[in-house]
C-alpha positions as CSV (number, residue, x, y, z in Angstrom):
1,M,62.8,23.4,10.7
2,A,59.8,24.9,12.6
3,I,58.6,26.4,9.3
4,L,58.8,23.0,7.7
5,E,56.8,21.4,10.5
6,H,54.3,24.2,10.2
7,R,53.8,23.6,6.6
8,V,53.6,19.9,7.1
9,S,50.9,20.6,9.7
10,R,49.0,22.8,7.4
11,L,49.2,20.2,4.7
12,E,47.9,17.6,6.9
13,E,45.1,19.8,7.9
14,V,44.3,20.6,4.3
15,L,44.5,16.8,3.5
16,E,42.1,16.0,6.4
17,R,39.7,18.6,5.3
18,Y,39.9,17.4,1.7
19,I,39.4,13.8,2.8
20,E,36.4,14.8,5.0
21,H,35.0,16.9,2.2
22,S,35.7,14.0,-0.3
23,E,34.0,11.6,2.1
24,A,30.9,13.8,2.4
25,A,30.9,14.2,-1.4
26,M,31.2,10.6,-1.8
27,A,28.4,9.9,0.7
28,A,26.2,12.4,-1.2
29,V,27.1,10.7,-4.4
30,R,26.3,7.4,-3.0
31,E,22.9,8.7,-1.5
32,E,22.2,10.2,-5.1
33,V,23.1,6.9,-6.7
34,A,20.9,5.0,-4.2
35,E,18.1,7.3,-4.9
36,I,18.6,7.0,-8.6
37,R,18.6,3.3,-8.3
38,A,15.5,3.3,-6.2
39,Q,13.8,5.6,-8.7
40,Q,15.0,3.2,-11.5
41,V,13.5,0.4,-9.5
42,R,10.2,2.2,-9.1
43,F,10.3,3.2,-12.7
44,D,11.0,-0.4,-13.7
45,Q,8.1,-1.6,-11.4
46,E,5.7,1.1,-13.0
47,V,6.8,0.2,-16.6
48,L,6.3,-3.5,-15.7
49,Q,2.9,-2.8,-14.2
50,M,2.0,-0.6,-17.3
51,R,3.1,-3.4,-19.6
52,R,1.1,-5.9,-17.7
53,E,-2.1,-3.7,-17.6
54,S,-1.5,-3.0,-21.4
55,E,-1.2,-6.7,-22.1
56,A,-4.4,-7.3,-20.1
57,R,-6.1,-4.6,-21.8
58,W,-5.1,-5.9,-25.2
59,K,-6.0,-9.4,-24.2
60,R,-9.5,-8.2,-23.2
61,F,-9.7,-6.0,-26.4
62,D,-8.7,-9.1,-28.5
63,Q,-11.2,-11.3,-26.6
64,D,-13.9,-8.6,-27.1
65,R,-13.0,-8.4,-30.7
66,K,-13.3,-12.2,-31.2
67,E,-16.6,-12.2,-29.3
68,S,-17.9,-9.3,-31.5
69,E,-16.8,-11.1,-34.6
70,D,-18.6,-14.2,-33.3
71,R,-21.7,-12.3,-32.5
72,W,-21.6,-10.5,-35.9
73,K,-21.1,-13.9,-37.6
74,K,-24.0,-15.4,-35.8
75,F,-26.1,-12.2,-36.6
76,E,-25.2,-12.6,-40.3
77,E,-26.1,-16.3,-40.2
78,Q,-29.4,-15.6,-38.5
79,A,-30.2,-12.6,-40.9
80,E,-29.5,-15.0,-43.8
81,K,-31.8,-17.6,-42.2
82,D,-34.4,-15.0,-41.5
83,R,-34.1,-13.7,-45.1
84,Q,-34.5,-17.1,-46.5
85,Q,-37.4,-17.8,-44.2
86,A,-39.0,-14.6,-45.1
87,E,-38.6,-15.4,-48.8
88,K,-40.2,-18.9,-48.2
89,D,-43.1,-17.2,-46.3
90,R,-43.5,-14.7,-49.2
91,Q,-43.6,-17.5,-51.7
92,Q,-46.0,-19.4,-49.5
93,A,-48.2,-16.3,-49.0
94,E,-48.2,-15.8,-52.8
95,K,-49.3,-19.4,-53.2
96,D,-51.9,-18.9,-50.7
97,R,-53.1,-15.7,-52.4
98,Q,-53.2,-17.4,-55.7
99,Q,-55.1,-20.5,-54.2
100,A,-57.5,-18.1,-52.4
101,E,-58.0,-16.3,-55.7
102,K,-58.6,-19.6,-57.4
103,D,-61.0,-20.7,-54.6
104,R,-62.8,-17.4,-54.8
105,R,-63.3,-17.7,-58.6
106,D,-64.3,-21.3,-58.2
107,F,-66.7,-20.5,-55.4
108,N,-68.2,-17.6,-57.5
109,K,-68.5,-19.9,-60.4
110,R,-70.2,-22.5,-58.4
111,M,-72.5,-20.0,-56.8
112,A,-73.4,-18.6,-60.2
113,E,-74.0,-22.2,-61.4
114,I,-76.2,-22.8,-58.4
115,A,-78.1,-19.6,-58.8
116,D,-78.6,-20.2,-62.6
117,R,-79.8,-23.8,-61.8
118,V,-82.2,-22.4,-59.0
119,G,-83.2,-19.7,-61.4
120,R,-83.8,-22.3,-64.2
121,F,-85.7,-24.5,-61.8
122,V,-87.9,-21.6,-60.8
123,E,-88.6,-20.8,-64.4
124,D,-89.3,-24.4,-65.2
125,M,-91.7,-24.5,-62.3
126,V,-93.5,-21.3,-63.3
127,H,-94.2,-22.5,-66.9
128,P,-96.6,-25.3,-66.0
129,N,-98.3,-23.1,-63.5
130,A,-98.6,-20.1,-65.7
131,S,-101.9,-20.9,-67.3
132,R,-103.5,-21.8,-64.0
133,I,-102.2,-18.6,-62.2
134,A,-103.1,-16.4,-65.3
135,G,-106.6,-18.0,-65.3
136,K,-107.2,-16.8,-61.8
137,L,-106.0,-13.2,-62.6
138,F,-107.5,-12.9,-66.0
139,V,-111.1,-13.2,-65.1
140,G,-113.3,-13.6,-68.1
141,D,-110.3,-12.9,-70.4
142,P,-109.0,-16.2,-72.2
143,I,-105.2,-16.6,-72.6
144,E,-104.2,-15.9,-76.1
145,T,-100.3,-15.9,-75.8
146,L,-98.0,-17.7,-73.2
147,A,-94.2,-17.7,-73.7
148,I,-91.1,-18.0,-71.4
149,R,-87.7,-16.4,-71.9
150,V,-88.8,-13.7,-74.2
151,K,-86.3,-11.3,-75.6
152,R,-87.4,-8.3,-77.6
153,R,-85.5,-5.5,-79.3
154,H,-86.9,-1.9,-78.9
155,P,-88.8,-1.0,-82.1
156,Q,-87.2,2.6,-82.3
157,E,-84.0,2.0,-80.5
158,P,-82.5,-1.3,-81.7
159,S,-79.6,-1.1,-79.2
160,R,-82.1,-1.6,-76.2
161,I,-83.2,-5.1,-75.5
162,I,-85.6,-6.4,-72.9
163,E,-85.8,-10.0,-71.5
164,V,-88.9,-11.3,-69.8
165,D,-89.0,-14.8,-68.1
166,L,-92.7,-15.1,-68.6
167,L,-95.2,-13.4,-70.8
168,V,-98.9,-14.4,-70.7
169,A,-101.3,-12.2,-72.6
170,G,-105.1,-12.1,-73.0
171,S,-107.3,-9.7,-74.8
172,H,-107.0,-7.1,-71.9
173,H,-104.5,-8.4,-69.5
174,L,-100.7,-8.8,-69.7
175,L,-98.9,-10.9,-67.0
176,I,-95.1,-10.2,-66.9
177,G,-93.2,-12.6,-64.6
178,E,-89.8,-12.9,-63.6
179,A,-88.0,-15.7,-61.6
180,K,-85.5,-15.0,-58.9
181,S,-83.5,-17.4,-56.8
182,T,-83.1,-14.9,-54.0
183,P,-85.7,-12.2,-54.2
184,T,-85.0,-8.9,-52.6
185,V,-86.5,-5.4,-52.3
186,E,-83.7,-4.1,-54.7
187,K,-84.5,-6.8,-57.3
188,T,-88.1,-6.1,-57.0
189,N,-87.5,-2.4,-57.7
190,A,-85.4,-3.3,-60.7
191,F,-88.2,-5.6,-61.9
192,L,-90.7,-2.9,-61.6
193,E,-88.4,-0.6,-63.7
194,K,-88.4,-3.2,-66.4
195,V,-92.3,-3.6,-66.1
196,S,-92.6,0.2,-66.7
197,E,-90.8,-0.3,-70.1
198,V,-92.9,-3.2,-71.3
199,A,-95.2,-1.0,-73.3
200,E,-92.3,0.5,-75.3
201,F,-91.0,-2.9,-76.3
202,F,-94.4,-4.6,-76.8
203,P,-96.6,-1.8,-78.3
204,E,-99.2,-4.4,-79.1
205,Y,-99.9,-4.6,-75.4
206,A,-99.9,-1.0,-74.7
207,R,-103.6,-0.9,-73.9
208,H,-103.3,-4.0,-71.7
209,R,-103.5,-4.1,-67.9
210,V,-100.2,-5.1,-66.8
211,L,-99.8,-7.6,-63.9
212,P,-96.2,-8.0,-62.4
213,L,-95.4,-11.3,-60.9
214,L,-92.3,-12.3,-59.1
215,A,-91.6,-16.0,-58.7
216,S,-89.2,-17.8,-56.3
217,V,-88.7,-20.9,-54.2
218,S,-89.4,-18.9,-51.1
219,F,-90.2,-15.5,-50.0
220,D,-89.5,-13.6,-46.7
221,P,-92.9,-12.5,-45.2
222,S,-91.7,-8.9,-45.1
223,L,-90.9,-9.1,-48.8
224,V,-94.3,-10.5,-49.5
225,A,-95.8,-7.5,-47.6
226,Y,-93.6,-5.1,-49.7
227,L,-94.6,-6.7,-53.0
228,S,-98.3,-6.4,-51.9
229,R,-97.7,-2.6,-51.3
230,Q,-96.2,-2.4,-54.8
231,K,-99.0,-4.4,-56.4
232,V,-96.8,-7.3,-57.5
233,Y,-97.9,-10.8,-57.2
234,A,-95.7,-13.2,-55.3
235,L,-95.5,-16.8,-56.8
236,G,-93.9,-19.3,-54.4
237,F,-94.2,-23.0,-53.4
238,G,-97.4,-23.9,-51.5
239,D,-98.1,-27.4,-50.1
240,H,-98.3,-29.0,-53.5
241,T,-97.4,-26.6,-56.2
242,M,-96.6,-23.0,-56.8
243,E,-99.3,-20.6,-55.4
244,L,-99.9,-16.8,-55.2
245,L,-98.7,-15.9,-51.8
246,N,-100.5,-12.5,-51.7
247,E,-103.6,-13.2,-53.8
248,G,-106.3,-10.7,-52.9
249,A,-103.9,-8.5,-51.1
250,F,-104.4,-5.6,-53.4
């Protein structure tokens, strides 16, 4: 009987230790479960936060994409407007260039016509005064020939031609005149070059004394001085008619 009681006592002790151990294990399990649940809650919260942040980022990205598309669309529209405006400007510039070219040609044509009319006017004024002027210069030498707008081909070189606005000849004197609407030093020098070739084209006057004369509506005083140094008579308008502006200067 004592042995049975001892065994029962031992069994109770073992059962108590098992129960204590089981309760400690269960407590540990409950703690672990609680920790796992807490971790799960934190994980769920983190996942939720990440999902919210991702949704926010995607929303911003989608908004940025739409804004970028809108800006690109506006850029393309503006670029097309600019291209169309540039094409209009190019077409207008071409029209302006063509108009300017036409205006330039018309202006040059009008200036040429004016210069021609002025030149003709000077020539027409020289002719009626030619005899009087030549009479002053051809002292004791009567006028034998008076011609305007004379054209002569070179006797040995037919391809060369000379044109003279005024030619007045006596027995010993030859007046060669040229009318210029705007006389200059350069035109004077070109005229003198022509005068130097007169004897070649008019061999019948090779022994004559050649008197160059430049006629115009008006002369700059400095040009008159230059003509005097070059021994070229200047024929311009005086108070009533055309007069020698440098008579007796050489």
